[in-house]
N, C-alpha and C positions, 0 to 999 in steps of 0.2 A: 377842226371838226368838219366832217363831211355832211352832205345832204342827209336828211333824216332817213332812217330805215323805213321799209314798207310798213312795218308794225307801228312805228311812231307816227307816220303820216296817217295811218288808219285811225289811231287814237285821237289825233288832232281833229280829224274829220268827224269822228263820233262825238267828241266833246262839243264841237260847234253845233252839231245837230241837236244834242241834248240841251244845250244852253239856248238854242234858237238864236244864235248870234250870226245870222245871215239873212239876206232879203227873202221874204217868205214866198216870192214868186220864182225862186231859183230851185231847180230840181236837185236831188241828192247827188247825182253823178256830175252835175255842173259844179256843185260845191267841192266835190272831191277833185275835179280838174283844177279848180282854183287853188286848193291846198297844194297839189303837186306842182303847179306852175309857180306859186309863191315861194315854195321851198327851193325849187330849181333856181329862181331869180336870186334868192338870198345867197345860195351857194356861189353863184357866179359873180355877185356884185357886192356882197357884204363889206368886204375889206378891200375894195378896189383901191389901187394905188393912185388913182387920179385925185386931183385936188378936192373933188366933191365926195370922195369916199369917206365912210365912217371912220376908218382908221386914221386917215389924214386929219380929221377934225379933232382927234384926241390929243391933248397936250402931253408933252414929255414931262416927267419921266414915265407917266402911266403907259403911254403908247409903246415905249420900248420894253417895259417890264411885263406888261400883261400878255398872256397867251391869247390865241384866237378864241379859246373857250371863255376866258374872262371878258373879252370884248363883246362876244355874242351875248353873253349873259347880261352884261350891262345894257346893251341895246334892247334886249328883250324886256328887261325891267322897265326901262324908260318907255317903251312902246305900250306896255300894259298900264303904266301909270297914266299915260296920255289917253288911253282908252277908258279910263275910269275904273280900272281893276287894281286892287292893292293900294298901297300907300295912303 
C-alpha cells in the first residue's frame, strides 16, 4: 500500500479537525502539514527491514504470510487502541 491519496489525506485532516484531536493552538494548515509528513514517514518507515522495524517485530508465520496491507491494518488497530479508540 502506498502513501495515502490526496483525498484520503484531506479526509484524515478533516476528521481530526471535526474531532478536535489536535492541540488547539495549532493552525489548520500546520495540522495538514503534520498529516502529510506523518503519512510520508509511515510510507518510508512502516515496514523497514531494520531490526527496529514493525515488520521485523512480527513473529513468523504471521510476518511471512501477511501482506503489507494486513500489517498496516494491524498496526493501525493497535495504534487506535493505544489512543483509547475502539476495543
